[in-house]
N, C-alpha and C positions, 0 to 999 in steps of 0.2 A: 406279592408274596404268594407262592403256591399253597394249595390246601394242605392240611396237616397229613393226610394219608399219603400224598405224594412225597412229602418230607420223610415219613416213616419208611416208605419204599426205598428212598435213597439210602437211608441208614442200612437197611437189609442188604442192598446191593453192594455196599462198601464194607460190610462187616469183615469179610474174609481178608481184605487188604489190611485192616487194622488189627486183626488177630495175628497176621504175619508180622506186622510192625511190633506188636507186643512180644511175640516170640523172640524177635531179634534183640529188643532192649533188655529182656530178661536174661539174655546170654551174657550181658555185662554183669559179672558178679562183683559187687562192691559194697563194702560198709562205708560209713561216712568218712572214715579216716583215709580211704583210698582215693585221694583227689585225682590221681592220674586216670584211673579207670572211669570214675564218674564223669570227668571231663570228656573222655572219649564217647561215653554214652550221650552226653549233652550234645556233642557234635552230631551224632546220629539223629537224635530227636530234632535238632534244629534244621538239619538238612531235609528230613522227611516233612516237617511242618512247612518249610519254604516251598518244597515241591508241591505241596497241597494248596499253595496260594495264601498261606497264613504269614503274618509278619512276626519276626523273631528279634528280640533283643537279648543280649547276654550281659550279666553282671559278674565281673571277675571277683573271685574270692581267694583269700590267701591260704587258709588252712583246710577248707573243704572244697568240694566241687563247685564250679561256677553255677550261678542261678540262671534260669531262663524265664523270659516273659514272652508269651505267645499271644497274639491278639488278632481280632478282625475288626475292621471299621474304627480304628483309633481316631479320636477327635469327634466322633458322633456321640449322641446321647448314651450314657452308660446303662447297660442292661443287667449285667451280672459278672461276677468274678468266680472263676474256678481255681482250685488249688490241688496240688499233689506234691509228692516228693520222689526223688530218684534213688536215694540210698536204701539199703536193706540192713538186716541184722546179721547177715551170713558172711562168713569168710569164704574165699574161693575154694571150690572143691567139695563143699558140703553136700551138694546135690548130685555129685558124680559127674560122669562124662557120657554124653553131653548133659549140661545142667538143665536144659529145658526139653520137655517132651509133651506131645499131645496123645491122649488116649480117649477115644470115644468123644464125649461132649465135654471133656475136661482138659485143662492144661496144667502141668506141674512145673514149678521152677522158682528160683529165688526172687521174691518180691512180686510174684505173678498177681496177687491181689493186694499186697501191701508194699508199694502202692502203685506199681506200674500199670496194673489194669485200669486204675483211675486215670492215668495219663492217656491211655488209648481212648477211654470213654470221652474225656474232655475234648481231645483233638477231633474225634469223629463227630461230636456234636457241633463243634465250631466249623468244621469243613462243611457239614450239612447245612448249617445256617447260611454260611457264606455263599454256597452255590445255589441256594434257593431264595435269594433276594432279601434276606434279613439285613437291615441297614443300621443296627445299633451296635454299640461297642461291647464286645465280650473279651475278657482277658483270662489267661491261664498263667499262674505263677508256679514255678517248679523250684523247690529248694533241695538241699543235699545233705542236711544233717538232722533231719527230723527225728530219726530213730535214737539219737543220743541227746534229745531235748535241746537241740539247737545250741550246743555248747561251743561249737567251733566258729560260728559266724559272728559272734560278739555283737557290738552295737551296730555294726554295719548291717547285719541281718535284721535287727529290729527296725532300723531306718528303712530298709527295703520293704518290710511289711507295711509300715505306715504309709510310705509313698505309693506303693502299688495298689493298695486297697482304697485309697482316698476317693470319695465321691461315688463309689458303687453302691447300689441299693441293697445288695446282698452278697455274701461270700459263701460259696458252695464247695465244701471240701470233698474231693473225690477219693477219700480214704476207704479202706477195706470195709466191706459189709458182709454180714452173714444172712443168707436167705433174702428176706424182703425188708431187712432192718435199715433204719437211718438213725443217726445219733443226734439227740437234742441236747445233751449235756455230757461233759467229760470232767473227770477229776483232774485237779492240778497235781503236779509232781514236785516234791521237795526232796532233794538229795543231800544227805549229811554224811560226814565221816567223823567219828569220835576217835581222837588220838589220846590214848591212855598211857600215863607214865607211872611206873611203880618202882620197886627196888628189887634188884635181882639177888639171887643167893643160891647156895648149894641145896639140891632137892632133898638131901639126907640130913642136913645140918640146920637149915635156916627156914624150915617150913613155917614157924611161928613168928619169925622176926623179919623175913623178907616181905615184900608187898607185891603179891602176884597180880600182874596187870591183866592176865587172862581171866582170873576169877572176878576181878572188878568188871571186866567186859561182860562176863556172864550175867552178873547182877543187873547191869544196865540194859542188856538185851531183854531180860525178863521184865524189867520195869517198863520199858517202852512197848513191848509186845502186849502187855496187859492193858495198854491204853487204846488198843484197836477196837473199833466199834463196827459191827456189821452194817453195811449201808452208809457208813460215815467215814471218819478219818481212820486210816490204817497205817501201822508202823511195821515195816518188813525189814528185819535185820538180815541181810543176805550175804555179806562178805565179812569174814573174820580173819584177821592176820595177826598171829602172835606166837611167840616161842621160837627157839632155835634148835636146841637139843633137849633130850628127854630129862637129863639130870640137872638142868639149870632152871630155876624159877624165873619166868620171864619178867622183864621190867618194862616191856612195851607191848601194846596190843592196839589194833585199830578195828573199828566196826563201821561198816558202811550201811546206811539205812535208806530205804526207799519209802517215802511217805506220800500217801494219796489223800486228797481232801476235796470236798464238793464245792466249797465256797472260798473266796479270798480271805474272809475273816477266819475260816477254819484253818487256812494255811498259816495265818499269823499266830493263831493259838498253838498250832503244832510247833512252831519255832520256840515258843515259850516253854512248851513241855520238854523239848529236847535240851534246851539250855538248862532247865532245872535238873534233869537227870544227869547232865554233864557236870554240873556243880556238886552233885551229891556224891560223896566218897563212901561207898558201901564197904570198901576195904580201907580202913584208916591209913593215911599216909600216901594214898594214890592221888593223882590229879588227872584232869582231863581237859582237852581243848576240843570244842565243837567247830567244825569247818563246813561251811555250805559248799557243796559241789555243783549244785544246779537248782534252778527254780523255773518252773513253768506254771503259770497261773491256770486256774480251772476255766473251762467253758461252762458258765453257769446256765442253769435252766431258766429261760426268760420268756415272757409273754410274746415278745416279737418273734422269737424262734418258733413258738407254737403256731403263731399266725402264718409264718412262712411255710411251715409243714402243712397247714391246712390247704394252702394254695396248691402244693404238690399233690395232695390227696385228691383235690378236685380234678386235677389233670389225669390222675390214674383212673378215676371213675369215668370221666368224660370219654377217654380214649381206650378204655378196657385194657389197661396196662397193669393189672393186678392191684396190689396195695402196698403200703409202706407202714412198717411197724416201728414206732418210736421207741428208742431204748436210751438209757443212761449208762455210760461206759466208765469203767475204772481206768481205762487207758487214756493217755494224753494225746493231743494232736496240735497242729498249727492253728486250728480254729480258735484257740484261746487268744491268739494275737490279733486276729481280725475282730473278734468280739471286743477286745480291749481297746481297739482303735475306733470303736463306736459303730461297727458295721454289723447288721443282723446276719448271724452265721448259723449254718447247719452243716452237719458232718456225716460221714459214712455213705456218701453217694457214689462210691466207687464200685468195683466189681465184687460180685458175691462168690463165695467159696468157703474155704475153711483151713484150719491148722496153720494159720499164719504164725510166723516166728518158729516154725519147725521145718525139718527137712522134708516134710510131706505136704507142704503148702500147695493148695490147688485152687484152680479157678473154674467156675461154671461158665463156659464160653457163651452161653445164651444170655448171660447177664450183661455182656458188652452192648449189644443192640438194644436190650430192654432199658437199661439205664440211660443210654443216649436218647432214646425216644422220650423218656420222662423229662429229661433236661431240656430237650428241644421243644417239647410240648409246653413246658412251663414258660420258656422265654417267648415262644410264639403267642401264647395266650396273653401274656403280660403286655405284648406289643399291640394288642387289639384295642 
């Protein structure tokens, strides 16, 4: 094994190649539903990784883009698992033409930090380790429907997570980061739709006899919103669909709700709260059905995650790589699945920048080699 400073020099010398790679994969504009485009991006990533000497396996998926597994030294002692995702939240054209650009020390484009920058960091780290004599097993898994809470992959995706992470001592998610942050806990996400049934009528004749489904929806929205707790469980009623024409009292309305909670037991309590509000008829004569649209468990704050963070902090101090600020995030990620599989997990080890999920999303390009050095330093020190 070469000394760490030579490894870091290798990262610096190869950074431009990986920035160019990142530029190219960001040019594939694709939400999770666009399987065709994500599959083309997966082709590009797989070809690049193979050219770099990494081993690639592909898992065909029916409704979303195919998943990729990239690794070095398979069959050897397991050292660590990286994770990232290929989908974004953007439709084609949101960033204009061309969709990706570099300005000074920043790069702008769809998914440039969420989460394609993390793909570049993980691959650069793996290439560096491979070419510098590291002989343990490192794996990167890439999924394609993370931004919609893994709703397309179904049970096959959950099996993919369980099988891919098995036996690794830690799972490092190369998700988006802000400045020097890493994520030690993430809220779970519970998505509901309330389907409300009322009785329609003429807006001028039946105001007091019809059962207005939109009014019932309004009561339920207020009742749920008042249950939100700062720093705890939140209920965000974000989509309301009801009514057809202005002079007809609506007999149907639906409300879609995004619920975030810190712990699994809080998620279960939130289910009970929603079901209770659904059963309550604020407008007598209305009824409601509560439908679960999605469930992603939280990545809970745990002692083993804090211990893993401490090892990374030691690496930062030892090699003068700045610091890492631990944060707890309200956003979900695939780290919840690795934690649920019993693997010590940490998140937010991807590229730093800002304004993700907006047409102004940007990357600080210096974060690519910096994060790759931290990851490589961690794995090298663990190998000693």
